[in-house]
N, C-alpha and C positions, 0 to 999 in steps of 0.2 A: 252606543256601547260604553263610551267613556263616562257619559252621564250616569249610566246604570252602575258602573264600577264605583264612581264617586259616591253615589247614593248608598250603595251596599256597605261600603266601608265608613259609614257614618252611624253612630249609635244614637238612636232616639229612645230614651228611656220611657216606657209606657207608664201611664197612671193606672192605679187600681180602682175598680168599681167598688161601690159600697157592698154589693153582694159578695164579691171576692174577699174583701176585708172581713166581713162577718163570718164567712165560711172558714177562713183561715185561723179562727180561734181554736179550731179542732185540728188534731194531728193528721188525720187522713181525710183528704179532699179529692173528690172526683169531678172532673169536668170533661164534657164531650165536645163542646164548641167554643170554649173560652168565654162564654157569656153566662151560662147557667152553672152553678156550683152545687154539688151534693156532698156536704160534710157527713162523716160518720161520727155520730154523737157518742163516742165511747172514751176517747182519751184527749185531753186538752193538749194544745201544741206547746212544745218546749224546744228551744234551740238545740239542746243537747241531744234530743231524739233525732233532730235533723242531722247533726254531726255523725251520730251512730249509723244512720242509714246511708249517708253519703260515703262513710268509710267502708261500709259493707258493699256498696256499689263499686268502690275502688278495688276491693278484694275480688269481686267478680271480673272486673276489667283486667286484673293481674293475671287471669288465666291465659291471656294472649301471649304473655312471655313464656308461660309454662308449656306452650305448644311445642317448643323445641324438644321437649322430652318425648314427643310422639314421632319425631322425624324417622327414626330407624324402624320403628314398628309399623308405621304407615307405609314405608318403602317395601317392607317384606309383605305386608298385606296386599298392596296393590300390584307390586311388580315381582315379588318372589325373592328379592334380594335388596341389599342396601344400595340404592342407585342415586341417592341424594336428591331425588325429585321432590320429595315432600318439603325439603329445605326451602325451595322456592315459594311454597305456599306461606310459610311463616314470614318470609321477607315481604311478600305482597301484603300481608296483614299489617306489618309495620309501616309500609308505604302509605296505605290508605288510612291508617290511624293518624299519621302525621298530616295528611291532606285534610281529613275531616276536622281534626283539631284546629288547624290553621284557618279553616274557612268558616267554622261553626260559630265562632265567638260573636260576631255582630248579630246573627240570628237569635242566639240564646239571650243576648242582652235586650233585643227589641221585643221578642215574643215571650221571654221569661223562661226560667229553668224547667218549669213543668212541661212546656212545649218541647224544649231541647231534649229532655230525658225521654219523652214520648217518642220522638224521632229515633233516638238511640235504641230504645227498646224494640221498636219495629224492625230496625236494621239487624239487630242481634238475633231476633226471633227468626227472621227470614234466613239469616246466615246459618243458624243451627239446623233448621229444617233442611236446607240444601246440603249441609254437611252430613246429616243422617242419611239423606238420599244417596249421597256419594258412597258411603260405606255399604249401604244396602244393595246398591246396584253395581258396586265395584267400579265406579267411574270417578277418577280423581279430578276431572274437570269441574264437577259440581262442588268439590271441596275447595278448589282454587277460587271459584266465584263466591261460594257461600261463606267460607271462613276467611279467605284472603280479602275479599272486597267488603261484604256486608258486615261481618263481625269486626273486622279491622276498623272500618269507618264508624260503626256503632260505638265501639269502645273508646275511640278518640273523642266522640261527642260526650260520652259519659265522664271522661276525665275533666274536660273543660267545664261542663255544666255543674258538676258537684263542687269543683274547686271555687268557681266564681260565686256560688251560693254561700258556701261556708265563710268565705272572706267577708261577705256582707253582714252575716249574722254575728260574726265574732271579731269586731274591730279591736277588742281588748286582748284577744289571744290569736292574732293572725298567724304567728309562727307555729303555735301549738296545733291549730286545726290543719294547717298545711302539712305539718309533720304526720299527724294522725292519718290523713287521707293518703299521703304518699307511702306511709308505713303499711296501710291497708293494701295498696297497689303491690308493694313488695311481698307482703304476706300471701297475697293471692298467687304470686309466682311460686313461692315455696309450697304452699298448701296444695295447689293443683298438680305441681310436679310430683310430690309424694303420693297424692291420690292416684295419679296416672300409673306410677310405678307399682303401687299396691294392687290396683285393679287389673293390671296386665301381668301380674305375677313376676315382677322384676325385683330382685333384691336391692338394687341401687340404680341410679340414673345412668350409670355407665355399663351395667351388666348386659351381656348379649341377649338378643331377642330369641326367645324359645317358644313363645305361645302368642298367637294372634287371634285366638278364638273369641276373646272378649272385646275386640275392637268395635263391633256393631253396637255395643251397649254404652260406649264412651260418650258419644255426642248427645244422644237423647237424654241420658241421665244428668250429665253436667249442664247441658243446655236448659233443661227444665228448671234446675235450681237457680241458674244464673238469671234466666228471664223472670222467675218469680221474685228474686231480689230486686231487679230493676223495676218491675211493676209496682211493688210496694214502695220503693223509694220515690217513684213518680207521684204517688199519692201524698208523700210527705214534703217533697222539695218545694220551695217557694222563696220569694224575696221578702225582705222586711217591709213593714208598712212605712209610709213616708215620714211618720213622726217617731220612728223607732229610736229609742234611747236605751243603752245598756251600760250599767256601771257608770252613769254620768256622761257617756259619750255617744255620738251618733255613728253612722256607718263609716264616716270619714275620719273617725278618731278625734273629732272636735268636741270639747266640753259642752254640755247641755246649755249652759248659760250663754254660749257664744254661737249657738246654731242659728242659721238663717231660716226664716219661715219656709216651710215645705212648699207652699204654693208659689211663692216668689222664686225659689230655687228651680222649680219645675218649669215655670214660664220663661225665665231669663236664660237658663243654661241647658237643662236636659232636653227641652223640646227642639233646640237647635244643635244638638249633638255635641255639647261641650261639657266637660267634667275634668278635673275637680273644680270646686269653687275657689275663688280668690279670697282666702280667709284673712287677708290683710285688712279687710273692711271691719274687722273686729279689733278693738283696742288691746294692746299687750298689757300684761301686768307682771310684776316681779314674781308672782306666785305661780305663773304658768308652768306646767310640768312638761314632761318629755314630748308628747305627741303634738300638743298645740303649738309649740315653738316652731315646729317644722311645718305642720299643715297650714298654719296661718300664712305661710309664705308661698304656698303653692297656688298658682293661678289656673284658670280653666284652659284645657287643651282639647282639641279635637282628636279623634282616633288616628287620623292620618298624620297629624303632627307627632303623635307618640310613636307610630310605626317607623316613620322616617327620621326620627331623632338619632343623633350620634350616640346618645347614651344607650339606646336599645341595641344599636349595632354592636357596640363594644360588649354589652352584656351577652349578646347572642354568641359572639366569638369566644368570650371567656367561658361561657357555659358549655359550649362544644368542646373546648380544650379540656375542661374538667371531667367530662363524662366519657370521652372516647377511649382513653387508656383502660378504664374498667371494662368496657365492652369487649375490647381486644383480649384482655386477660380471660374474661368469661368464656369466649369462644375457643380459646386455645388452651385452657387450663388442663384438660385431660391430656392433650398431646405433650405439654411441657412437663407435667408431673411424671407421666409414664415413659415418655421418650427421652427427655433431656436429663431428668434427675433420677430416673429408674426407680420410682416409688411404686408401692403396691396399689392395687385397686382400692383397697380399704382406706389407705392414706389419702388417695385422690378424692374419694367420695367424702371423706372427713373434711378435707380442705374446702370442697365445694359447699358443704353444709356450713362451715365457719364463715365462708364468704357471704352466703345468704344472710346469716345472722349479723355480720358486721355491717352489711349494706342496710339492713332493716333498722338496726340501732342508729346508724348515722342519719337516716331519714327522720327519726323521731327526736333524737337528742339535739341535733344541730339547730333546727329552727326554734326549738324550745329554748335553747341557750341564747339565741338572738333576742327572743322576747325578754328573757331575764336581763340581758345587757341593757335593753331599753329602759326597763322599769327600775333597775337598781342604780344605774349610772346616769339616768336622764339623758340618754343619747338620742340624737337625731335618728328616727327609725330607719330611714333608708341607709344612712351612714353605718348604723349598727349592723345591718344585714351585709353591707359591703365589706366591713371589717372581717366578719366571719367568712365570707366568700373568699376574700383574698388570703386569709390565714390558711384555709383548706387548700388553696392552690399552692401556696408556699410550701406546705407540708408535702404535697405531691411532688413538687419540684425537688425538694431536698432528698426525699427517699429515692426518686428516680435518678438523681445525679449520683448518689452513692452506688446505686445498682449499675448504672452505665459505666462507672469507672472501676468497678470491682473486677479484678483479674480472674478470680475463680469464685463465682457466686455459689454459696451453699443453699441447700433447700430451705433451711430456716430463714435465711435472709430473703429468699424469694417469697416465702409465705408471709413474712412481715410486710413486704412491699405490696403483695396482692391485697391483704386485709386492710392496709392503710389506704390503698387506692380506691377500693370499693366502698370503704367507709366515707371517704371524702366525696366520692361520686354520688352516693346516696344522699349525703348531707346537702350538697349543693342542689341536687334534683328537688329536694323538699324545700330548700330555702328560696328558690327562684319564685314560686308563686306569691309568697308574702313580700318578697323584695320588689317584684313587679307591681303589686298592689300599692305599696308605699310610694313607688316612683310615679306611677301613671294613673292611679285612682281606681276605686272599686268598680266603676262602670266600664272601664277599659281593661280591667284585669283579666277577664275571660278571654278576650281576643288576643291580648299580648301573651298570655300564658299559652294559648293554643299555638301561636307562632313559635314560641320557644320550644314547645313540645315537638314541633316539626324537626328541630335540631336533634332531639332524642331519636326520632325515627330515622333521620338521615344517617346518624352514626351507626345505627343497627344495620341498616342496609349496606352502607359502605364497608363496615366490618365483616358483614356476612358474605357479600360478593367478593370483596377484595382479598379475603383470607380463607375462602372456601377450599382452595387447593394449595394453600401455603404450607410448605414443609418446615416445621419448627426444628431447628438445631441450636446448639449452644452459640454458634457464631451468629446465626440469624437473629437469635434472641437478643444478643448484644446490640445489633444494629437497630432492632425495634426499640430498645431502651433509649437509644440515642435520639431517634426521631420523635419518640414520645416526650423526651425531655425538651426538645425544641418546641414541640406543640404546647407543652405546659408553660414554658417561658412566654410564648406568644399570648397565651390566655392570661397569664399573670399581668403582663403589660397592658393588655386590653382592659382588664378589670380595674387597673389603676385609673384609667381614663373615663370610667363611669362616674359622672358627676352627680353627687347627691346634695350639693350646696345650691339652694334656691337662687341665689344671686348669679351663679354660673349658669344654671339650667335655663333661666328665663332672661338672660342677657340678650339684647337685640343684636345677635351675631353669634360669635363663639367666644367663650371665656372659660379658662381653667385656672383655678387657684388652689393653693395648698396652705393651710393654716391661716387663711385670711389674706394671703399675699397673692396677687394676680401673677401667674406665670406666663400665660399667653392670652391675647385678646385680639379678636378681629371683629370690628363693628360693621354692621350693615347700614347702608344709607337709609335715611328716613324721608318721607315726603315733605317737601318744603311748604306745602299748602297748609293753611290753618284748618282746613276741613279734611276729613278722612278720604284717602284715595279709594277708588272703587275696589281695587284688589285687596284692600285691608278690611273690607266689611266682614268677610267670612271669619277673620281672626279677631274680631272685636266683640266685646261683651259689655253691656251696660247694666248696672244693677243699682237699685235704690235701696238704701239702708239707713237705719237710724244712726245719728251722729252723737257720740258721747264725748264732748270736749273735756270733761273732768271726770273725777271719780264718781260723781253723782249722775246716775243714768238720767237722760233727758228723753221725754216722749214727744217733744215738739219739733226738734230739728231733724232734718234728714240730709243725707249725703248722697250725691250722684257719683257713682264710681264707674269709670270707663276703663276696661282692661284691653290693651292692645298687645302686639307681639312682644313687648318687653316688660312693661310695668303698668300700674294703674294711675290714672289721673283723678283728682278729687275736686268737686265743685260743691260748695256749700250754698 
């Protein structure tokens, strides 16, 4: 069992056959067995088409969030009154989304995104068939299994598969493509919420339920459109070829002139589950730009080393702290506006719409700004993402501190707090995928992002179950602000301890430095033998590369590089 678990959490990147590479010159490719490929000779492949369809798949996945707008009407349809039973189905969908996202990463990387999206499409198809059966037979159990388990799990795989694919195809726009996909996820929530309200004859999301006659048409109609989008995206999605170069960089953001031979990289690293490559084997020059200065210092890591790193732990905690307040506000917004501030239904609906817009804008603008920070100021990519991440947390801390200390909060102040919080939450949600890719490499990005998404699911479930029967009053709201402030401060502190400096991250032990000055350092003991200890074999990588001792490239000399747990040794 332990051996199986160890093997499962180890990414072995597959090599592509000649038939697959030839077929993937075309946009739409069908394969039934992973060996034979049938391209549709109509449109040539372009990575921007892949981004478009991946974003469209994320719009489809966003329908899972919009399911909350069906809670009341499904209660009336199945039980005759608002019993809060359908609420459980939505939470089950969140749970299985997180589980599937956390577990699917290694499979998607080993088998490829086409296989991952095929699995997701099958799960979603079964889910919608069972959901339609539930409303046709008036049996909510089928809805719990179909939508809660199958659709939830399927959409979790969709999110991981599409994100890890676009990160590989767009090393030059990692933040932008992350924002586009997450923006699509948010737009899916908004679009399907409005669609459900229109189809069910509701003037707004908070208007009372008066007509349930159209419920039987909801699942087959939306399910057909969603499955169609996923099927087409399955034909389009793929990973780059091994020699892929775009705008002078490979998928690791390393300049073309410094890229290691694809065959050597595959044999020495990818086949043993190690990524990224130790780009210190390439000589530095004074003209090296933003990305290469960082990625040249990043050595190979196994997936388990990434998962159990302190950097990922702190990132997970900081990410949770950043998004939980927004989820609480979303679930309580109607009660706060109507009950605490005595606002009208129209004002409440307006604030909800503004919240959707603010969250969506944050998802697009924040990661795009991080890309600009890298390109304009020549910043370490991971450090640039961290700066934005921390700034958004500081913004939330400041606004929450003002709100928690206010003796008499006005509705305008509350509205500002809500819009700021959901903007920062959406921004960090979209920033995390490219942040993780810069930290842990493109071949581990899918798995690490899936694990981070489990945090998003957990916060939804905790907020749902924990606040389902919570009565919001002005005094209880003040208490909420106080513990949210504490949570945000914890997240801010955790974010500070995310190490983006290569000398810190790959120190043989634990090291944390600020501005080049070491603050704390705990070194681990090394084997005293001249030979490698048995337990170090798994963490060691050897690679043969050309040695350029001067500015004039040499084709005769070679360097043997040995990477262990701390740094590389060189033998000429």
